[in-house]
C-alpha distance (Angstrom), angle and dihedral (degrees) to the residues before:
residue distance angle dihedral
M1 . . .
D2 3.79 . .
R3 3.78 92.2 .
R4 3.77 126.3 10.7
E5 3.80 115.6 -127.7
T6 3.79 107.5 -125.0
I7 3.78 136.5 -166.4
L8 3.79 108.9 -148.9
I9 3.81 112.7 -144.9
I10 3.78 112.5 -160.8
D11 3.78 113.0 -155.5
F12 3.79 125.2 -141.8
G13 3.81 94.5 175.2
A14 3.81 97.7 -72.4
Q15 3.79 119.5 175.0
Y16 3.82 88.4 -146.7
I17 3.81 97.4 48.3
Q18 3.81 96.5 118.0
L19 3.77 90.5 45.5
I20 3.80 89.7 58.9
T21 3.81 88.9 50.5
R22 3.79 92.1 51.1
R23 3.80 94.9 46.2
V24 3.80 90.5 55.3
R25 3.81 92.6 47.3
E26 3.79 90.7 49.5
E27 3.81 85.5 66.0
N28 3.85 89.1 57.1
V29 3.79 91.5 -106.2
Y30 3.80 118.7 125.7
S31 3.80 115.9 -123.2
E32 3.78 134.3 179.6
V33 3.79 135.4 -173.9
H34 3.80 125.7 -124.3
P35 3.83 130.0 173.9
H36 3.79 121.5 -102.8
S37 3.80 88.1 -107.7
I38 3.81 90.2 71.7
S39 3.80 112.2 135.5
I40 3.77 124.8 -123.3
E41 3.81 87.6 -120.3
K42 3.81 90.5 58.2
V43 3.80 91.1 48.5
K44 3.81 90.1 52.3
E45 3.81 89.7 48.7
I46 3.82 91.5 52.9
N47 3.82 89.3 45.2
P48 3.82 93.1 -161.1
A49 3.78 124.9 -158.0
G50 3.79 87.2 -137.0
I51 3.79 144.0 -7.4
I52 3.81 127.8 -131.2
L53 3.80 118.3 -163.1
S54 3.80 109.6 -152.5
G55 3.76 131.2 -140.9
G56 3.78 122.1 -100.6
P57 3.82 142.7 -167.6
M58 3.82 98.0 -114.0
S59 3.80 134.1 73.2
V60 3.80 117.5 -109.4
Y61 3.82 90.4 -126.3
D62 3.85 94.6 51.7
E63 3.77 117.8 112.7
G64 3.79 107.7 -100.5
A65 3.81 93.5 14.4
P66 3.82 112.5 159.3
N67 3.77 112.0 -94.0
L68 3.79 139.2 -175.5
D69 3.78 133.5 -135.6
P70 3.84 98.4 -96.4
E71 3.80 90.5 -145.7
I72 3.82 88.3 70.7
L73 3.81 88.7 67.4
K74 3.81 89.7 53.6
L75 3.82 97.4 56.8
G76 3.79 92.9 95.0
I77 3.82 92.0 -113.5
P78 3.84 113.7 138.5
V79 3.82 111.0 -102.6
L80 3.81 134.0 -161.3
G81 3.81 117.2 -170.7
I82 3.82 118.5 -160.4
C83 3.83 118.8 -158.3
Y84 3.84 102.2 -54.6
G85 3.80 86.9 23.4
L86 3.81 90.4 56.9
Q87 3.79 91.4 49.5
L88 3.81 91.1 49.0
I89 3.81 90.2 52.7
C90 3.79 89.3 50.4
R91 3.81 93.8 51.1
T92 3.80 93.4 43.3
F93 3.80 93.2 55.9
G94 3.81 97.4 42.8
G95 3.80 103.7 -88.5
E96 3.80 126.4 128.0
V97 3.81 133.3 -113.3
E98 3.79 124.7 -168.6
S99 3.78 139.8 174.2
A100 3.80 109.1 -86.0
K101 3.78 121.9 -120.4
D102 3.79 89.6 -149.1
R103 3.78 110.6 37.9
E104 3.79 119.6 -151.7
Y105 3.78 119.5 -137.4
G106 3.77 121.1 159.5
K107 3.77 129.4 0.6
A108 3.79 124.3 8.1
V109 3.80 134.8 164.7
L110 3.80 117.5 -109.0
K111 3.79 114.1 -142.5
I112 3.81 112.3 -165.4
T113 3.80 109.3 -144.8
G114 3.81 104.7 166.4
E115 3.79 145.8 32.0
S116 3.82 116.3 -82.9
K117 3.79 135.8 153.7
L118 3.83 86.2 -132.8
F119 3.78 91.9 66.9
D120 3.82 101.7 44.4
N121 3.82 106.9 143.9
V122 3.82 90.7 -5.7
M123 3.79 113.3 144.6
N124 3.81 114.4 -114.8
N125 3.81 119.8 -123.6
S126 3.80 91.8 24.0
V127 3.80 122.7 154.7
V128 3.80 118.0 -98.4
W129 3.80 131.4 -177.0
M130 3.79 117.6 -116.4
S131 3.79 129.5 -166.8
H132 3.79 111.5 165.8
G133 3.79 143.6 110.3
D134 3.82 96.3 -166.8
Y135 3.76 131.9 63.0
L136 3.78 141.2 -174.3
T137 3.80 115.0 -93.4
K138 3.80 97.6 174.9
I139 3.79 126.5 21.7
P140 3.81 121.8 -143.3
E141 3.77 122.2 -99.3
G142 3.80 112.2 -87.0
F143 3.81 93.7 29.0
K144 3.80 125.6 105.2
V145 3.78 132.6 -158.2
V146 3.80 111.3 -111.9
A147 3.82 101.6 169.9
V148 3.81 140.8 17.7
S149 3.80 138.9 -170.8
D150 3.79 131.0 -159.8
H151 3.81 92.9 -88.7
S152 3.84 100.5 23.7
P153 3.82 113.6 65.9
F154 3.82 87.5 -179.3
C155 3.81 100.2 40.8
A156 3.80 93.7 149.1
I157 3.79 130.5 13.0
S158 3.80 133.8 -176.1
N159 3.77 139.1 -167.1
E160 3.79 104.1 -166.7
M161 3.81 92.3 -175.6
K162 3.81 93.4 56.8
N163 3.83 92.1 32.4
I164 3.81 90.3 -128.4
H165 3.79 121.4 140.9
G166 3.78 135.6 173.9
V167 3.80 138.1 -170.6
Q168 3.80 128.8 -166.4
F169 3.81 93.3 -149.4
H170 3.82 131.7 65.4
P171 3.83 112.1 -102.2
E172 3.81 91.8 178.8
V173 3.84 96.5 68.4
M174 3.80 123.3 85.2
H175 3.81 91.7 -124.1
T176 3.82 89.7 69.8
Q177 3.81 100.4 84.7
E178 3.80 97.8 -154.4
G179 3.80 96.2 27.8
R180 3.79 97.0 116.0
K181 3.78 91.2 48.6
I182 3.81 90.8 51.2
L183 3.81 91.7 50.7
H184 3.80 89.6 44.9
N185 3.81 89.1 53.7
F186 3.80 91.1 50.5
L187 3.80 92.3 50.2
F188 3.79 98.6 44.5
N189 3.83 107.4 20.8
V190 3.79 97.4 38.2
C191 3.83 106.0 24.1
K192 3.83 94.9 31.9
C193 3.81 91.9 -137.0
E194 3.80 119.3 177.6
G195 3.81 96.9 -148.1
D196 3.80 95.2 -132.8
W197 3.80 98.9 144.6
T198 3.81 97.9 113.8
P199 3.82 133.3 147.2
H200 3.82 89.2 -105.5
N201 3.80 92.9 53.1
F202 3.80 91.2 43.1
V203 3.82 90.7 54.9
E204 3.81 93.4 47.0
E205 3.81 92.9 46.0
N206 3.80 94.1 48.8
I207 3.79 95.8 44.9
K208 3.80 88.0 58.1
K209 3.80 92.1 43.5
I210 3.83 93.4 49.9
R211 3.82 91.4 49.2
D212 3.80 91.5 49.0
I213 3.82 93.4 48.2
T214 3.80 98.4 44.9
G215 3.81 101.4 37.3
N216 3.81 107.1 172.9
S217 3.81 93.9 -22.1
K218 3.77 122.7 123.3
V219 3.79 117.9 -114.2
I220 3.78 133.0 -158.3
C221 3.79 125.4 -158.7
A222 3.77 127.6 -148.7
L223 3.80 98.3 -132.8
S224 3.80 109.3 -168.4
G225 3.80 97.2 164.1
G226 3.79 95.0 -113.4
V227 3.80 124.6 122.3
D228 3.80 95.7 -99.7
S229 3.81 100.0 51.0
T230 3.81 92.0 39.6
V231 3.81 94.1 53.4
A232 3.82 90.1 42.4
A233 3.81 90.8 53.1
V234 3.81 93.2 49.7
L235 3.82 90.8 48.0
V236 3.81 93.7 49.4
K237 3.80 92.3 45.0
K238 3.81 88.7 52.9
A239 3.81 87.7 53.2
I240 3.82 102.3 44.3
G241 3.82 107.2 10.9
D242 3.80 117.0 -162.3
K243 3.82 93.3 7.9
L244 3.83 85.2 80.7
T245 3.79 120.0 85.5
C246 3.82 115.6 -171.3
I247 3.77 118.3 -149.6
H248 3.77 125.2 -167.2
I249 3.78 114.4 -164.0
D250 3.77 118.9 -158.8
T251 3.77 99.6 -147.2
G252 3.79 94.3 -178.3
L253 3.80 85.1 -113.3
M254 3.80 98.1 91.4
R255 3.79 126.9 112.2
K256 3.82 123.1 -97.1
N257 3.84 111.4 -50.7
E258 3.81 88.7 -21.3
S259 3.79 99.6 135.9
K260 3.81 92.7 54.4
K261 3.80 94.7 43.9
I262 3.78 96.4 50.0
G263 3.80 91.2 42.3
D264 3.80 90.5 58.9
L265 3.81 91.1 46.9
F266 3.82 93.0 49.7
N267 3.78 92.2 53.0
E268 3.80 99.6 39.6
K269 3.81 104.5 37.0
L270 3.81 106.5 22.7
K271 3.80 99.6 29.1
L272 3.79 88.2 -133.8
N273 3.77 96.9 149.1
H274 3.74 102.3 -158.9
I275 3.78 143.1 -179.7
H276 3.79 116.8 -115.9
I277 3.80 116.2 -146.5
D278 3.80 121.2 -171.8
A279 3.79 103.4 -152.9
S280 3.79 95.6 150.7
E281 3.80 96.0 120.4
R282 3.80 91.1 50.5
F283 3.81 93.7 51.1
L284 3.79 94.3 44.9
K285 3.79 91.5 48.0
N286 3.82 91.4 51.4
L287 3.81 90.5 48.0
S288 3.79 95.2 47.0
G289 3.80 112.1 130.2
V290 3.83 93.8 2.6
S291 3.81 117.0 130.3
D292 3.80 104.3 159.0
P293 3.85 109.1 100.4
E294 3.82 94.8 -144.1
K295 3.82 90.8 51.7
K296 3.80 89.6 49.5
R297 3.82 91.0 53.9
K298 3.80 93.1 46.8
I299 3.81 92.1 49.0
I300 3.79 92.6 48.0
G301 3.82 91.5 47.1
S302 3.80 94.3 50.7
T303 3.83 92.8 42.9
F304 3.81 90.0 51.6
I305 3.79 90.7 53.9
E306 3.80 92.8 46.1
V307 3.81 91.1 53.8
F308 3.80 93.7 44.2
E309 3.78 93.8 48.9
E310 3.80 90.0 50.9
E311 3.81 90.2 50.3
A312 3.80 91.4 45.3
N313 3.81 89.4 58.5
R314 3.79 90.2 50.4
H315 3.80 92.6 52.9
G316 3.77 106.0 53.5
K317 3.78 97.1 -65.3
A318 3.79 100.1 -74.3
E319 3.79 113.8 -148.9
F320 3.81 100.9 -160.0
L321 3.80 136.9 55.7
V322 3.82 120.4 -157.0
Q323 3.80 117.7 -147.7
G324 3.80 132.3 176.8
T325 3.81 95.2 -130.3
L326 3.83 112.9 163.4
Y327 3.80 133.0 -153.1
P328 3.84 93.2 -107.6
D329 3.84 88.3 54.1
V330 3.80 89.1 55.4
I331 3.80 94.0 43.5
E332 3.81 93.8 49.9
S333 3.80 94.8 42.3
V334 3.78 102.8 39.5
P335 3.81 121.2 43.9
I336 3.80 103.9 -125.3
K337 3.77 93.7 162.8
G338 3.75 123.9 85.8
T339 3.80 90.2 -125.5
S340 3.79 103.9 24.8
V341 3.79 132.1 111.5
T342 3.79 131.6 -149.8
I343 3.82 109.7 -90.4
K344 3.79 95.4 -166.5
S345 3.78 139.5 -32.0
H346 3.78 117.3 -104.5
H347 3.80 113.6 -145.1
N348 3.79 89.9 -125.2
V349 3.81 94.4 49.1
G350 3.80 119.2 19.9
G351 3.79 92.6 16.0
L352 3.80 95.4 64.6
P353 3.80 118.5 105.6
E354 3.80 116.9 -109.5
K355 3.79 92.6 -118.7
M356 3.77 121.7 45.5
N357 3.77 132.1 151.1
L358 3.80 96.5 -138.5
K359 3.81 120.7 81.8
L360 3.80 114.0 -135.5
I361 3.79 127.1 -119.3
E362 3.81 109.6 -168.1
P363 3.82 107.5 169.5
F364 3.82 93.2 174.6
R365 3.80 97.9 46.5
E366 3.81 88.3 113.4
L367 3.83 97.4 43.0
F368 3.79 136.7 90.0
K369 3.81 120.2 -134.3
D370 3.81 95.7 -101.1
E371 3.82 89.2 51.1
V372 3.82 90.1 53.5
R373 3.80 88.8 52.4
K374 3.82 89.6 53.6
V375 3.81 89.3 51.1
G376 3.81 88.6 49.7
R377 3.78 91.0 54.3
E378 3.80 90.0 48.1
L379 3.82 86.4 55.3
Q380 3.84 88.7 49.8
I381 3.80 94.6 -119.6
P382 3.85 111.2 166.9
E383 3.80 116.4 -97.8
E384 3.81 92.7 -118.5
F385 3.81 86.9 70.8
I386 3.81 96.5 38.1
E387 3.82 95.3 52.0
R388 3.80 97.0 46.8
H389 3.78 112.2 128.0
P390 3.82 115.2 -109.7
F391 3.79 114.5 -91.2
P392 3.82 119.8 -164.8
G393 3.79 118.9 -115.4
P394 3.83 91.6 -123.6
G395 3.80 87.5 54.1
L396 3.78 119.6 -163.3
A397 3.82 90.1 -8.2
V398 3.81 88.0 87.3
R399 3.80 92.6 42.5
V400 3.79 95.7 54.7
L401 3.78 98.5 69.1
G402 3.77 113.9 -145.7
E403 3.78 123.7 2.8
I404 3.82 116.9 6.4
T405 3.80 121.2 -130.3
K406 3.81 133.5 167.4
E407 3.80 89.3 -114.9
K408 3.81 93.3 55.2
L409 3.81 92.1 44.7
G410 3.81 89.9 51.8
I411 3.80 92.5 51.0
L412 3.80 92.1 47.9
R413 3.81 93.4 47.7
E414 3.78 92.7 54.4
A415 3.80 94.1 45.6
D416 3.80 94.0 46.1
D417 3.80 90.7 49.1
V418 3.82 90.0 56.1
F419 3.83 90.8 48.1
I420 3.82 96.2 50.3
T421 3.82 93.0 41.1
E422 3.82 91.0 54.6
I423 3.82 92.4 46.8
K424 3.80 90.8 52.8
A425 3.81 92.4 45.3
A426 3.81 89.3 53.7
G427 3.83 91.5 51.3
L428 3.81 91.8 -117.2
Y429 3.81 102.4 115.2
N430 3.81 97.5 95.3
K431 3.82 92.0 44.0
I432 3.80 90.5 61.5
W433 3.81 124.9 71.2
Q434 3.79 94.2 -153.3
A435 3.79 136.0 -7.4
F436 3.78 128.2 -178.2
S437 3.80 146.3 139.1
V438 3.79 129.4 -110.3
L439 3.81 124.1 -156.2
L440 3.79 108.1 -143.1
P441 3.82 122.4 -143.1
V442 3.81 91.3 -123.6
Q443 3.77 133.7 85.7
S444 3.76 127.7 -150.7
V445 3.78 137.9 -164.2
G446 3.80 118.5 -98.8
V447 3.77 140.9 163.8
M448 3.80 124.2 -126.9
G449 3.78 115.4 176.6
D450 3.77 104.9 -38.2
S451 3.80 94.1 -32.0
R452 3.77 131.3 98.5
T453 3.80 114.6 -128.4
Y454 3.78 132.1 -162.1
E455 3.80 106.9 -165.4
Y456 3.80 144.9 140.5
V457 3.78 129.0 -65.9
L458 3.82 116.8 -128.4
A459 3.81 121.3 -154.2
L460 3.80 119.6 -156.0
R461 3.80 119.5 -150.9
A462 3.83 128.0 -170.3
V463 3.79 124.4 163.1
T464 3.77 141.7 177.6
S465 3.79 118.9 -137.7
V466 3.80 144.6 142.5
D467 3.78 102.4 -142.7
G468 3.81 107.9 0.6
M469 3.80 92.9 -109.1
T470 3.80 90.8 101.8
A471 3.79 128.0 15.5
D472 3.79 142.5 175.1
W473 3.78 128.5 -151.8
Y474 3.79 117.1 -99.9
R475 3.82 116.1 -112.6
F476 3.79 104.5 -129.8
D477 3.78 119.2 -171.4
G478 3.80 110.1 -98.8
D479 3.80 92.7 -124.5
F480 3.82 90.4 53.3
L481 3.81 90.9 54.1
S482 3.79 91.9 46.3
I483 3.81 93.6 52.1
L484 3.81 91.0 42.8
S485 3.80 92.8 51.8
N486 3.80 91.6 50.8
K487 3.81 92.4 49.0
I488 3.81 93.2 50.7
I489 3.81 94.6 47.0
N490 3.82 92.7 45.2
K491 3.81 96.1 44.9
V492 3.79 103.7 36.4
R493 3.77 119.4 65.1
G494 3.79 112.4 -144.6
I495 3.84 98.7 38.8
N496 3.78 123.9 90.7
R497 3.80 101.9 158.2
V498 3.83 132.9 47.8
V499 3.82 125.1 -167.0
Y500 3.82 131.1 -177.5
D501 3.83 121.9 -134.1
I502 3.83 111.6 -132.6
S503 3.81 99.1 175.3
S504 3.80 122.6 119.9
K505 3.80 131.6 -142.8
P506 2.97 110.7 -84.8
P507 2.98 115.2 57.4
S508 3.82 90.6 27.3
T509 3.79 126.0 38.4
I510 3.80 119.6 -123.2
E511 3.80 94.4 -115.5
W512 3.79 116.4 52.2
E513 3.83 93.5 -132.1
C-alpha cells in the first residue's frame, strides 16, 4: 500500500473510545485516536478517509466543554458523530441542543424514518444502546431526520450533500443490535473504504518501513520472551536479517526457569540466535527498598536502557532498539484524550528515560494484542509462542506488591508455577487471556499440623479478554480452586492463605500494580 486509508477518531473523553477503534479495525480498516484539540493541519496530514466524533461525559453547552475546530467539519471528509459528536455537529451548523426532560440510558428502540446510507439493510425497530442526558431540539439547515426513538425525536440525522451523519446512540457497543452494520455502512457506503488493512499488508508495509528507517545501521531487540517482543523480533529479522541482534536480559524478575526455556525455544524453533545477559543483581540492587509501583516501573525502564546501550556499544554500536510496545501500553501511559489521565506507566513507554542514545523501533505501537497474534500467524510463528499469556515488561516486580526481595520472588515463582501448571493440566490455558499470581504485602495467621503460622497471602488472578483494554474474571470450578489452593499451600513454604481476584477491568486493571 502506498498510503494507508485511515479513519480518524476524535476523542471527547468517551468511555467507549477504544471500542470504536476496534470496531473499525475489525472491518480491516485502520483507525487511530486523536484528542479533540487536533489541528486542521494535522487532519490534513493524516488525510483520513473518514472522521468519527466520539461520545463524551459533558454537555456541549457546558463551560469548558471539549470542542473542535469547526473548519475540520468543512473539509469535505465524511463524518459520523456519536452521541456528543452528534450534538457537536448540530451546534456547529446552527442547530440546538438542550438538557432532556427524559434522559435515555440503556436500551431503546430505533425507528428508521428516512433514507440514509448509514441504514442500508439495517433492520427497523432494532435495539440500540443510549447513554445521554441531552438531545437535539432543532436540527441544522440542510440536515434531515433519518431515525427516532421514544425519547429522541432526532435520534439520527444526515446531510448527504456534506456527507455528515450523526447518531444519538452508540453503534460500537454489543448491545446495539445492528451497530456493526451501521459502522460498516459508514466505512464502505459513505467513506468508500477498501478494507485493505490486513495482517499480510501490515507485514509488507512494515518490512519496507523498517528497512527505510534503519538503512545499514545495526539494530538490537529487547527479547523478553513474550508474544509482542517475539513477533517484533521475527518481523524485524525478516526485514533486515543479520543486522538484527536479539538480546534477552534476565532481570531476576522472570518466572521459574523462564529465561532458559525461552532461550532454547528462540534458538531451536525461531532461529533467533540471541545474547543472554544476566543482569539480575543489578536490577534487584536498583529496586532495593522501593515499594511504589510507579518508581519500580521507572527504575526498571531506565535500567533496561542502560543495559541495552552498553550491549549496543559492544556489538558494533547499534543505533536502534526494537520493542514490542502495544497500543494499550501507549493509551494507558500517555494521555491521548482531551480529558484522560495516565493510568500507569509501562516500562517500555512511560518508564523510558528522557534521554537515551538508542532510537526506538516499535512496529506494534498501533496494534492491540490480538492483532499482534494475527501478524505472528502471518509470519508463521508456532502457536506455542502466539498463545502465550501476556507477561508485563517489569515482570514479577509488579506482582510482588511492596518491597522486592529474593525471598519474596522465590515464593512467588514457586506458587505461580503451580498455578500455571494446574491450568494447563486442566486444558484451560488457551481459554484464559492471562493468569498469574500476586504476593501480597500482608501476612496472616494459619495452622499447619499443630503449629501456628504467620505467612504471606497469595492472590490468584485469571481473566478473559480480547485486547486487554477490558477484562472479566475467569469462572473456575470451585473444586478446581479448592484443590489448587491446597497444592500451593502444601508445596510452597511461606504461603498459608490463597484468595481469588474476582474484579473486572474496569474498574480494576488486570495487573495489580
